N, C-alpha and C positions, 0 to 999 in steps of 0.2 A: 375663346373663353366661354364656358358654359354659364348661361344666365341662371339665376336662382341658387347659386352656390355661395351665398353670403353668410351662412351660419358660422363659418370659422373666422370671420372678420369681426372685430370688436364693434359694438354699437357706437362708441364715441368716435372711432375712426370713420365709420360710415357717416355719422352726423357731420363731422368736420369736412369730409369730402363733398357731401351734399351742399354744405354751405359754400364751399369754394366754387362749385358748379353754379349755384344760384347767383353768387356775386358776379361771376363771369358773364352769365346771361343778362344780368341787369345792365352791365357795361356794354355788352354786344348782343342786343336783343334779336338780331337777324341771324345769329350763328346757329350752325347745326354741324354735327360730326358723329363719327362712330365712337364706340367705347375706347378703341385704341387712340383715335385722334383727340378725344376729350382728355384722356389720361396724359398724352404727350404734350398737348398744347394748352389746354385750359387749366388743368390741375397743377401740372409741374410749373407752369408760368406763374401762377398765383403763389404757390409755395416758395418759389424763388424770390419773388418780390417781398413776401412776408419774412422770409429768412434774412434778406438783406436788411430790412428794417430792424429786426430783432438783433442782428449782429452789430449794427450801428449803435443801437441803444446800449447793448452790453459793453461795447468798447468805451462808450462815454462813461459808464459807471466805473469800469475798471481803471480808466484814466483818472477819474476824479478820486479814486481810492489810492492812486499811486502804484497800482499793480502793472499797468502798461504805460508806455509813453509813445508819443506820436511825433512824426517828422514829415515835413512837406518836401517832396522831391518830384520833379517832372510832372507837376500839376496833379499829383496824387498824394494822399496821406498814407504813410506806412506806420504800422503799429508793431511794437516789440515789447518784450518783457523789460520792466524797469529793474535795472540792476541795483542791488543794495549799495548805498553810498553815492547814488546818482545825484548830480547837481540839480536836476529838474524836480521842483517841489510838486506835490499833488495839487490838482486843480480843485478849487472849492466847489462843492455841489450845493444845489438849492435844497 
């Protein structure tokens, strides 16, 4: 990858990635890596954790609205579309 070719990348995306790197380094102050390593391990890992949190919150909202329903099986929670006429009432949200 040629350095200095950032003109085509949006400023907000660059800022978001810079923040991900900064947060990773705060948690792992002795870390060092290449551009590829930082992309694969630091940035992707943080985005995965952030994505999981966002999905969990979104599912809670959708369940409280009665849009999705959940079921516990095999020590995991499974989500699916709530069918019209379902006997499971929406969860009250705060």
